[in-house]
Structures are given as structure tokens and as C-alpha cells.
KEKE-3310 file (N, C-alpha, C; in steps of 0.2 Angstrom, whole numbers, plus 5000, padded with zeros to 4 digits):
npx = (5781:5770:5770:5761:5757:5770:5772:5762:5766:5778:5775:5765:5764:5762:5773:5782:5796:5813:5819:5830:5837:5850:5863:5860:5867:5884:5898:5896:5899:5901:5888:5882:5888:5882:5869:5870:5873:5861:5852:5857:5854:5840:5838:5843:5853:5871:5877:5867:5867:5880:5880:5870:5874:5886:5897:5888:5884:5880:5866:5865:5855:5843:5842:5841:5829:5820:5820:5814:5800:5784:5773:5760:5746:5739:5729:5712:5700:5694:5704:5715:5710:5708:5720:5724:5715:5710:5701:5709:5716:5705:5699:5710:5710:5698:5700:5710:5702:5694:5704:5710:5700:5696:5706:5704:5692:5694:5702:5693:5684:5692:5697:5687:5687:5682:5685:5686:5691:5703:5710:5709:5718:5730:5731:5733:5744:5755:5751:5746:5756:5765:5770:5782:5790:5800:5818:5828:5841:5835:5841:5851:5844:5836:5845:5852:5842:5839:5850:5850:5845:5832:5820:5824:5821:5810:5814:5825:5817:5811:5822:5827:5816:5817:5828:5823:5815:5824:5830:5820:5820:5811:5813:5828:5843:5846:5834:5828:5823:5817:5806:5808:5807:5809:5799:5791:5787:5773:5761:5767:5772:5779:5793:5790:5776:5776:5781:5771:5759:5760:5756:5758:5751:5752:5757:5771:5780:5786:5784:5781:5781:5785:5785:5775:5758:5747:5752:5754:5741:5733:5740:5738:5724:5723:5729:5720:5709:5713:5714:5701:5692:5676:5668:5655:5650:5648:5660:5663:5667:5665:5660:5663:5672:5679:5686:5693:5702:5712:5723:5729:5731:5732:5728:5714:5710:5716:5710:5697:5700:5703:5690:5682:5689:5687:5673:5671:5677:5668:5658:5649)
npy = (5474:5461:5443:5435:5442:5443:5429:5426:5434:5429:5416:5417:5429:5437:5443:5454:5447:5446:5445:5437:5429:5433:5422:5413:5410:5404:5415:5430:5443:5442:5439:5451:5459:5454:5457:5471:5472:5468:5478:5490:5487:5488:5501:5508:5520:5521:5528:5527:5513:5510:5518:5511:5498:5499:5493:5482:5468:5450:5447:5438:5437:5440:5429:5419:5423:5421:5408:5403:5405:5398:5399:5395:5397:5396:5401:5405:5416:5424:5423:5429:5442:5448:5451:5461:5471:5481:5491:5503:5504:5505:5517:5526:5525:5530:5543:5546:5546:5557:5567:5567:5569:5577:5574:5560:5560:5565:5555:5544:5549:5549:5536:5527:5520:5516:5527:5520:5508:5510:5517:5506:5497:5504:5506:5492:5489:5498:5504:5516:5523:5525:5514:5500:5501:5494:5491:5487:5488:5490:5487:5478:5468:5463:5460:5450:5440:5438:5432:5420:5404:5400:5408:5416:5423:5430:5439:5445:5453:5461:5468:5475:5483:5491:5498:5505:5514:5522:5527:5535:5545:5544:5540:5543:5534:5532:5532:5521:5509:5494:5480:5462:5456:5466:5475:5491:5507:5515:5507:5496:5491:5481:5483:5481:5483:5496:5503:5500:5504:5515:5532:5549:5559:5571:5580:5583:5578:5566:5549:5545:5534:5532:5544:5553:5556:5558:5552:5539:5534:5536:5528:5516:5515:5515:5503:5494:5498:5496:5483:5479:5483:5490:5505:5508:5495:5479:5473:5462:5444:5433:5443:5452:5463:5458:5448:5456:5462:5452:5455:5464:5456:5439:5430:5424:5426:5438:5447:5447:5453:5466:5470:5468:5478:5489:5490:5493:5505:5512:5513:5502)
npz = (5309:5309:5312:5305:5293:5287:5285:5275:5265:5261:5257:5247:5239:5223:5212:5200:5191:5188:5170:5168:5180:5192:5197:5211:5228:5231:5229:5237:5234:5221:5217:5220:5210:5199:5201:5200:5187:5181:5187:5181:5168:5169:5170:5180:5188:5188:5198:5208:5210:5214:5226:5233:5235:5241:5253:5257:5265:5269:5279:5293:5302:5296:5288:5297:5304:5294:5291:5302:5300:5297:5290:5294:5304:5320:5328:5333:5326:5335:5346:5339:5335:5347:5352:5343:5341:5352:5365:5367:5354:5346:5351:5348:5334:5330:5334:5324:5313:5314:5315:5303:5294:5283:5273:5272:5267:5254:5249:5249:5240:5228:5227:5232:5243:5259:5274:5286:5283:5278:5288:5298:5292:5293:5307:5311:5304:5308:5320:5318:5312:5323:5328:5327:5312:5306:5306:5298:5286:5270:5257:5261:5267:5257:5247:5254:5255:5242:5237:5244:5239:5240:5237:5226:5214:5217:5227:5220:5211:5221:5226:5214:5213:5225:5222:5212:5219:5225:5214:5209:5218:5229:5242:5252:5254:5267:5273:5268:5275:5284:5287:5290:5278:5269:5269:5268:5276:5283:5281:5277:5264:5251:5241:5227:5227:5232:5221:5211:5217:5224:5228:5225:5235:5243:5234:5233:5223:5226:5231:5247:5259:5271:5279:5275:5278:5270:5258:5262:5266:5255:5245:5251:5249:5235:5232:5236:5228:5215:5216:5215:5224:5229:5232:5245:5245:5253:5264:5271:5276:5262:5253:5238:5240:5251:5245:5236:5245:5247:5239:5248:5260:5260:5270:5278:5291:5294:5285:5290:5302:5298:5293:5305:5314:5306:5307:5321:5321:5314:5322:5323)
capx = (5777:5769:5773:5756:5758:5776:5772:5758:5770:5784:5772:5760:5764:5764:5777:5786:5802:5818:5818:5835:5839:5857:5864:5860:5872:5890:5901:5891:5901:5899:5881:5880:5890:5877:5863:5872:5872:5854:5850:5859:5850:5834:5838:5846:5860:5877:5878:5862:5869:5886:5878:5865:5878:5892:5898:5883:5886:5875:5863:5863:5849:5838:5841:5838:5822:5816:5820:5809:5794:5781:5767:5754:5743:5734:5724:5706:5699:5693:5710:5719:5707:5708:5727:5725:5710:5707:5698:5714:5717:5699:5699:5715:5708:5692:5703:5713:5697:5692:5710:5712:5693:5696:5711:5701:5686:5697:5704:5687:5681:5696:5698:5681:5688:5679:5690:5687:5695:5710:5712:5710:5724:5735:5732:5735:5751:5760:5748:5745:5763:5769:5773:5788:5789:5806:5824:5833:5842:5831:5845:5855:5839:5834:5851:5853:5836:5839:5856:5848:5842:5825:5815:5829:5818:5805:5818:5828:5812:5810:5828:5826:5810:5819:5833:5819:5813:5830:5831:5815:5820:5805:5816:5835:5845:5846:5827:5826:5824:5810:5806:5813:5806:5810:5793:5792:5782:5768:5757:5771:5772:5785:5795:5786:5770:5777:5782:5765:5753:5762:5753:5760:5745:5753:5759:5778:5784:5788:5780:5785:5777:5787:5783:5769:5752:5743:5754:5753:5734:5731:5743:5734:5717:5724:5731:5713:5704:5716:5712:5694:5687:5671:5665:5648:5648:5650:5667:5664:5669:5660:5659:5668:5677:5683:5691:5698:5707:5717:5729:5732:5734:5729:5725:5707:5709:5718:5705:5692:5701:5702:5683:5680:5691:5683:5666:5672:5679:5662:5652:5645)
capy = (5469:5455:5437:5432:5445:5441:5422:5426:5437:5425:5410:5418:5435:5437:5450:5453:5445:5448:5441:5433:5430:5432:5415:5413:5406:5406:5421:5435:5449:5440:5440:5459:5461:5451:5461:5477:5472:5468:5485:5494:5485:5490:5508:5511:5524:5518:5531:5524:5506:5511:5520:5506:5492:5500:5489:5478:5461:5446:5448:5431:5438:5440:5422:5415:5424:5419:5400:5401:5405:5391:5400:5393:5401:5391:5404:5406:5423:5427:5424:5434:5449:5451:5454:5466:5476:5482:5497:5508:5505:5508:5524:5530:5525:5535:5550:5547:5547:5564:5571:5567:5568:5580:5570:5553:5561:5566:5548:5540:5552:5547:5529:5523:5515:5520:5529:5516:5502:5513:5518:5500:5494:5509:5504:5486:5488:5501:5508:5523:5526:5526:5508:5498:5500:5491:5495:5484:5491:5486:5484:5473:5463:5460:5456:5443:5435:5436:5428:5414:5401:5397:5412:5421:5427:5434:5444:5449:5457:5466:5472:5480:5488:5495:5502:5510:5519:5526:5531:5540:5550:5544:5540:5542:5527:5532:5530:5514:5504:5491:5474:5457:5454:5472:5479:5498:5512:5515:5502:5490:5490:5478:5488:5481:5487:5503:5506:5499:5507:5521:5538:5556:5563:5577:5584:5586:5575:5560:5545:5544:5530:5532:5550:5557:5552:5558:5547:5532:5532:5536:5522:5510:5515:5514:5496:5491:5500:5493:5475:5478:5486:5495:5509:5507:5488:5475:5471:5456:5438:5431:5448:5454:5467:5454:5445:5461:5463:5447:5459:5467:5450:5433:5427:5426:5429:5445:5451:5447:5457:5472:5471:5469:5484:5495:5491:5496:5512:5515:5512:5496)
capz = (5304:5313:5308:5300:5287:5284:5282:5269:5259:5259:5254:5241:5235:5216:5209:5193:5192:5182:5165:5168:5187:5194:5200:5218:5231:5229:5231:5238:5230:5214:5216:5220:5204:5194:5202:5198:5180:5180:5189:5175:5162:5171:5169:5187:5186:5191:5205:5213:5211:5218:5233:5237:5236:5245:5259:5259:5267:5271:5286:5295:5306:5291:5286:5303:5305:5288:5292:5308:5298:5295:5285:5297:5309:5323:5333:5331:5324:5342:5349:5336:5335:5354:5353:5338:5341:5359:5366:5366:5347:5343:5352:5344:5327:5330:5334:5318:5308:5315:5314:5296:5291:5276:5269:5271:5262:5247:5247:5247:5233:5222:5226:5233:5249:5265:5278:5292:5281:5277:5295:5301:5290:5296:5314:5312:5302:5312:5326:5315:5311:5329:5330:5324:5305:5304:5307:5294:5279:5265:5252:5263:5268:5250:5244:5257:5253:5234:5236:5246:5233:5240:5233:5223:5209:5221:5231:5215:5209:5226:5226:5209:5214:5230:5218:5208:5224:5226:5207:5208:5223:5234:5248:5252:5256:5275:5275:5265:5281:5284:5291:5288:5271:5265:5269:5270:5278:5289:5280:5276:5257:5248:5236:5221:5228:5232:5214:5208:5220:5228:5226:5228:5237:5246:5229:5233:5218:5228:5235:5253:5263:5278:5283:5272:5280:5264:5253:5265:5266:5248:5242:5253:5246:5228:5231:5236:5222:5209:5217:5214:5230:5227:5238:5246:5245:5259:5264:5276:5273:5257:5249:5233:5243:5255:5241:5234:5250:5246:5237:5254:5264:5258:5276:5279:5298:5294:5282:5295:5307:5295:5293:5312:5316:5302:5310:5327:5320:5311:5327:5322)
cpx = (5776:5769:5767:5757:5764:5775:5768:5762:5775:5781:5768:5760:5766:5767:5780:5793:5807:5818:5824:5838:5846:5857:5864:5865:5879:5893:5896:5893:5900:5892:5879:5883:5885:5871:5864:5871:5865:5850:5851:5855:5842:5833:5840:5852:5865:5878:5873:5864:5875:5884:5874:5869:5884:5892:5893:5886:5880:5873:5861:5856:5843:5836:5838:5831:5817:5815:5815:5802:5791:5775:5761:5752:5738:5730:5718:5705:5698:5699:5714:5716:5708:5715:5728:5721:5707:5704:5703:5715:5711:5698:5704:5713:5702:5695:5706:5708:5695:5698:5711:5705:5693:5700:5707:5695:5688:5699:5698:5684:5685:5696:5692:5682:5686:5685:5691:5691:5702:5713:5713:5717:5730:5736:5735:5742:5756:5757:5748:5751:5767:5772:5779:5787:5796:5812:5830:5834:5839:5836:5849:5850:5838:5839:5853:5848:5837:5845:5855:5844:5835:5819:5819:5825:5813:5809:5822:5823:5811:5816:5828:5821:5813:5824:5829:5817:5818:5831:5826:5816:5815:5808:5824:5837:5845:5839:5824:5827:5817:5811:5810:5812:5807:5804:5794:5786:5777:5762:5760:5770:5779:5787:5792:5779:5770:5778:5775:5759:5754:5759:5756:5754:5746:5756:5766:5782:5787:5783:5783:5780:5780:5785:5777:5762:5747:5745:5753:5745:5731:5733:5739:5727:5718:5726:5724:5709:5707:5714:5705:5689:5683:5668:5658:5646:5651:5657:5669:5665:5663:5658:5664:5674:5682:5688:5696:5704:5713:5724:5733:5735:5729:5726:5718:5706:5711:5713:5699:5693:5701:5695:5680:5682:5688:5676:5666:5673:5672:5656:5647:5647)
cpy = (5462:5448:5434:5435:5443:5434:5422:5429:5432:5418:5412:5424:5434:5444:5449:5451:5446:5443:5435:5434:5429:5425:5416:5409:5408:5412:5427:5441:5448:5441:5447:5461:5460:5456:5468:5478:5472:5475:5490:5493:5487:5497:5512:5514:5521:5522:5528:5517:5506:5513:5514:5500:5493:5497:5484:5471:5457:5447:5441:5431:5437:5432:5418:5416:5421:5411:5398:5402:5399:5392:5397:5397:5397:5394:5405:5414:5427:5428:5429:5441:5452:5453:5460:5472:5477:5489:5503:5510:5508:5515:5529:5530:5530:5542:5551:5549:5554:5569:5572:5566:5571:5576:5563:5554:5562:5559:5544:5543:5549:5540:5524:5519:5519:5521:5524:5510:5504:5514:5511:5497:5498:5507:5497:5485:5492:5505:5515:5527:5527:5520:5506:5497:5497:5495:5492:5488:5487:5483:5478:5467:5459:5457:5450:5438:5433:5432:5421:5410:5399:5401:5418:5425:5432:5440:5448:5454:5463:5471:5477:5485:5493:5500:5507:5516:5524:5530:5536:5546:5550:5544:5540:5536:5527:5530:5524:5509:5501:5485:5468:5454:5460:5476:5486:5502:5510:5509:5496:5487:5486:5483:5488:5484:5494:5506:5505:5503:5513:5528:5544:5560:5569:5582:5587:5583:5569:5556:5543:5540:5529:5538:5554:5553:5552:5552:5540:5530:5532:5530:5516:5509:5513:5507:5492:5492:5496:5485:5474:5480:5491:5498:5508:5500:5485:5473:5465:5450:5436:5436:5449:5458:5463:5450:5450:5462:5457:5450:5462:5461:5444:5429:5429:5429:5436:5449:5452:5452:5464:5474:5472:5476:5490:5495:5494:5504:5516:5515:5507:5490)
cpz = (5308:5308:5304:5294:5283:5281:5276:5264:5257:5255:5248:5237:5228:5214:5203:5195:5186:5176:5165:5175:5187:5197:5207:5221:5229:5232:5232:5234:5223:5212:5216:5213:5198:5194:5199:5190:5178:5182:5183:5169:5163:5171:5176:5185:5190:5198:5210:5215:5216:5226:5237:5239:5240:5252:5261:5260:5269:5278:5288:5299:5302:5289:5291:5304:5300:5289:5298:5306:5295:5290:5288:5302:5313:5328:5329:5329:5331:5346:5346:5336:5342:5356:5348:5339:5348:5359:5365:5358:5344:5344:5348:5336:5326:5330:5328:5313:5308:5313:5306:5291:5284:5271:5267:5266:5255:5245:5245:5241:5227:5221:5228:5239:5255:5270:5284:5289:5280:5284:5299:5299:5293:5303:5315:5309:5306:5318:5324:5314:5317:5331:5326:5316:5302:5305:5303:5287:5274:5259:5255:5264:5262:5247:5247:5255:5246:5233:5239:5241:5234:5237:5230:5218:5212:5223:5226:5213:5214:5226:5220:5210:5220:5227:5214:5212:5225:5220:5207:5213:5228:5241:5248:5255:5264:5277:5272:5270:5282:5288:5288:5281:5266:5265:5271:5272:5283:5287:5277:5268:5255:5243:5229:5221:5229:5225:5210:5210:5223:5224:5229:5229:5240:5240:5229:5228:5220:5232:5242:5258:5270:5282:5281:5273:5273:5259:5256:5264:5259:5244:5244:5250:5238:5227:5231:5230:5216:5210:5216:5219:5227:5233:5238:5246:5252:5259:5269:5272:5268:5252:5243:5236:5248:5251:5238:5239:5251:5244:5243:5258:5262:5264:5278:5286:5298:5291:5286:5300:5305:5296:5300:5315:5313:5305:5316:5326:5317:5316:5326:5326)
residu = (MET:HIS:ILE:LEU:ARG:LEU:ALA:VAL:ILE:LEU:ALA:ALA:LEU:ALA:ILE:SER:ILE:PRO:ALA:GLN:ALA:ALA:ARG:CYS:GLY:GLY:ASP:PHE:ASN:GLY:PHE:ILE:ALA:ALA:MET:SER:GLN:GLU:ALA:ALA:ALA:ALA:GLY:ILE:SER:GLN:SER:VAL:ILE:SER:GLN:ALA:PHE:ALA:GLY:VAL:THR:GLN:ASP:GLN:ALA:VAL:LEU:SER:PHE:ASP:ARG:ARG:GLN:ARG:GLY:THR:PHE:ASN:LYS:THR:PHE:GLU:GLN:TYR:VAL:SER:THR:ARG:VAL:GLY:PRO:GLY:ARG:ILE:ASN:THR:GLY:LYS:ALA:MET:LEU:GLN:ARG:HIS:ALA:SER:LEU:LEU:ALA:ARG:ILE:GLN:GLN:ARG:PHE:GLY:VAL:PRO:PRO:GLU:ILE:VAL:VAL:ALA:ILE:TRP:GLY:LEU:GLU:SER:ASP:PHE:GLY:LYS:GLY:ASP:ILE:GLY:LYS:MET:PRO:VAL:ILE:ARG:THR:LEU:THR:THR:MET:ALA:HIS:ASP:CYS:ARG:ARG:THR:GLU:LEU:PHE:GLN:GLY:GLU:LEU:LEU:ALA:ALA:LEU:LYS:ILE:LEU:GLN:ARG:GLY:ASP:LEU:PRO:LEU:ARG:ASP:LEU:ILE:GLY:ALA:TYR:ALA:GLY:GLU:LEU:GLY:GLN:THR:GLN:PHE:LEU:PRO:SER:SER:TYR:ILE:LYS:TYR:GLY:VAL:ASP:PHE:ASP:GLY:ASN:GLY:HIS:VAL:ASP:LEU:ARG:HIS:SER:ILE:PRO:ASP:VAL:LEU:ALA:SER:THR:ALA:ASN:LEU:LEU:ARG:THR:ALA:GLY:PHE:LYS:GLY:GLY:ALA:ASP:TYR:HIS:GLU:GLY:SER:ALA:ASN:PHE:GLU:ALA:MET:ARG:GLU:TRP:ASN:ARG:ALA:THR:ILE:TYR:ARG:LYS:THR:ILE:ALA:TYR:PHE:ALA:ASP:ARG:LEU:ALA:GLY:ARG)
# end
């Protein structure tokens, strides 16, 4: 998960928040107890709550990383895109378009998002699932961030969403690992987005954004479609589709990079 996307998430992401937030700061175990009560009130089973919070401690590395973020970005588009979209990634992206052509065609038919946009996001977020998608235990990360008083309601909401992922059986606890703000899977969904936009596109009854390429790509397209992305229309800066991609990432420079990468994948 690169720093630009993380800074944008932490600064501007709108999510649902608990109606009555647990008190941040203070005793960490007391905070976990309060969050356990909120989770139970939200319909999470006691077995899931107990499993998820067993042995959870604060992660000072998460807090240190978070405090280093500034939410600003001082590279030009040309400087940024040169580090993100090179010949090797373009060639791999084109190979992925061919390898998953049938799947991407079905996704486009259902959600209206062109394959090159979906594959561009996939490539930028995790190098088509082969890059680093995070190694941090999500429950520990989100509990640490929720206990911190700077954005407690935001991360309490994400923590409850992560528990819902466990409750639904989409991922086991051992696979609930991600990046420094709790982002999950090959296109780096926050847990709230996982719950809101996740699609079981391989038909196995679970939304698996770590291992299932059909679920990963369909869920990415579903997020864009739900945000207003229209198939067959322009997606460059100034267009309605470019604005729809704000739901994916609010940074203009990042959305320009998606469009640039998609053009290269399409041979433009």
C-alpha cells in the first residue's frame, strides 16, 4: 500500500461510524471490552469476538507509521507516473488482460467498467496480486488506531466492519492481514468498503479479496459502478467518470495515473 493512497484514506475517507463510540485512550484492555460490547450489539457472535480479540495488544509501529504521514504530495504527475507505470508493468498488465479476458468481459457486462481500468487499479495497488498486500494483523492494527483518539470513530467503524468479515466467513482470522490502515486484499479495500462493495464473483459463497481474482476484480468494478462510473464514457481528468473514481482515490494525481495506465493497456 503506497503512502499516497494511505494519506488520502486517513485524511478524507467517508465511512459509517458507530452510533455510540467507545471511549478512546486510557486502559487498552478496557477499550477492547467496550468494543466487544459494541460488536455484540452489532450482531457479532461472542465466539468471533473472543477469537478476534484474543491476545490483542497495541502496535506501536502502527502508531509511529501513522504519525509520519503528512497527507501531502509534492511530486508532479510526470514524476509520479514514471515510478508507477513503466514498460514492465504495462507488459504484465497487457498479459493479464489476455489471461483474464473472459472474466473481465463478464465483469464489464455486469458493471460497465472497462477491463483496462480494472487491471490498471489491480496493477497499481498490488502489482496484479504479486506485490505486497500487507503483513499486519488487521484486528490489532484497527484496534490500535481506534484506541488512539485522533480518528477513533473512523477506525472503530473499520474495526466493526473487519469483525463482520470474520462473522460472514469471508476470510479466516489468519488471512485477515493487511496494511498500516487495515487495507485488505489485492486492490486494498478498507473493511467498510469490503462489506459495502465486495462481490462473490466466483460463486463459492464468500467474498475473498485476498485469493480470488474474480472476487477482487468484480468488487473493484462494483465500487466504481456504485460511485457512478459509466461504461463507454471518457474517464480522463474533467470527465464524470474521473470524478466517480474519487470513491477509489481522492488524489487527482492518482486518478490521472489510473487513466494513463489504462490508456497504455488499451494501446493508446
